C-alpha positions, 0 to 999 in steps of 0.5 A: 260649234258648241262642243268638239267631240266626234260629232262636233268635229264632223259638223265643223268639217262638213261646214267647211266643206260647204264653204263656210269659213267664219267658224268658231268653237266653244270648248269649256275644257279650255283645250285648243281644237285638234288641228289634225282633224279640224280646219285651221284658223278657227276662233276658240271661246271658253265662254258660250255667252261671249261666243253668242255675243258675236252674233253668229248666224248659226249655232250647232249644239253638239255638246253632251245631251244633258246640256242641249236644252240650255244651250239651245235656249241661249242660242235662240235668245241670241237670235241665231238659227240652230242645228241641235243634235238629237235629242233636244233635251234629256228631261221634261224640266224646262222643256216648256221654255221652248214652246215660244220658239216653235213658231216659224216666224223666228230663228229656224231650228233643225234637229239632227235626226239625219236618218230622214235623209237616208235614201232607203228610208226616203224610198220607203216614204215614197212607196207609202205615199204612192200606195204601193203598200196599201194598209200597213199592218205592223212594223218591226225594227231591230237596232244593236250596236256595241258601245265600247266600239264606238270610240275605241280611243276613249273609255266608253264608261266616260262617254255621255252615251253611257252616263245617265247623268248626261242623258245617256242610254239607248233610248235617247242616244239612239233616238233616230229609230223613234224619229223615223217611226214617227215620220213614216208611221205616225205618233204612238198613242201610248208606249210600253217598254221593258229592259234596262241595264241588262248586259255586263257593260259598266254604265249607269244608263239602260243598255237594252230596251224592247218597246211596243206601241200602236200609232195614231194610224193604227199601225202596230210597232215593235222596236228593240235597241241595245248597246251590245251587238257585234257586228251592228244591226239596223233593220226594219221590216214592214208587213202591209196589205200589198207588200213586204218591205225590208230596210237593211242599213248595214247591207245598204239594201231596201226591198219591196216584195209582193208574194215573194217577188221583188217589185222594187229595190234600192241598193246603195253603191259601196262607196256611199258613206254615212257622212252623206246623211250629215252633209246633205242635211246641213246643206239643205238647212243652210240653203233653206234659211234665206228662203224661209224653208221649213227645216226637215226635222222641226223643233216641234218634231224634236219635242214630240219624239223626245216626249215619246222617248221620255215616255219609254223611259218612264215605262221602263221604270214603272212597268206600265203603259205610258202616253207621250 
């Protein structure tokens, strides 16, 4: 485990829950792991190269976004399989070094876009494949969260999500939306974005963005993202020839309607916890490695959605339409 912030702790505990007992963590800040929230008897390394020399089977990259690419490349060179937190990088520089690892005859790479495991989104994927929607005309996604509320115990201004120099900002930090839009509706031909640092949050990265694009499947898409809203919003609406689909993440509800009538719906039980997304994705990855299974979100997928996100950020700067 490279990095032991909140997401690193989550992955560490999930691995332990899945029966993995030989665990090590790299902490460059030279701090012992917080024993009250992580399993005991964990090997602690201050140097990543020393840790990789022990030939761990799996490396989880959970450090700040700006360090993902360097860590990922080191782990792949060491021959380890890798679960890398999204996004795989924060800029195009050195991204070409990953191309040799895209082929599936070497170490497996899973990009941590765990919303592909969400039961509601998977239900929508099924409706699309079954032809229940017919031709999809347009998709609108709205995402809003309040950055200072993510980790109330720490200064949000120092988090990677707030800092441009660490790959922060809503576009890369909340890249899940771009990933599941790729997955369900196809890649964009080009993107146009407006926004930037629009709120009073004391951060150096963008906190508001509105994105418009048309996919290679001729589907019109609009996406709004921000760090400002309370309570959080995560919602998708699909307008199609035969039906209207609504996915409301906070409400745990996914609905398929035709002419105002509910044809099908999925309601998650109140006890459902979002850690199920992380746990099920890690479990599927670990179990699939010996079988040679293709990861649910491949390195190629991760590179493609990163290119879309970087095109969005370029459009924000240039006020022009940009091709990924």
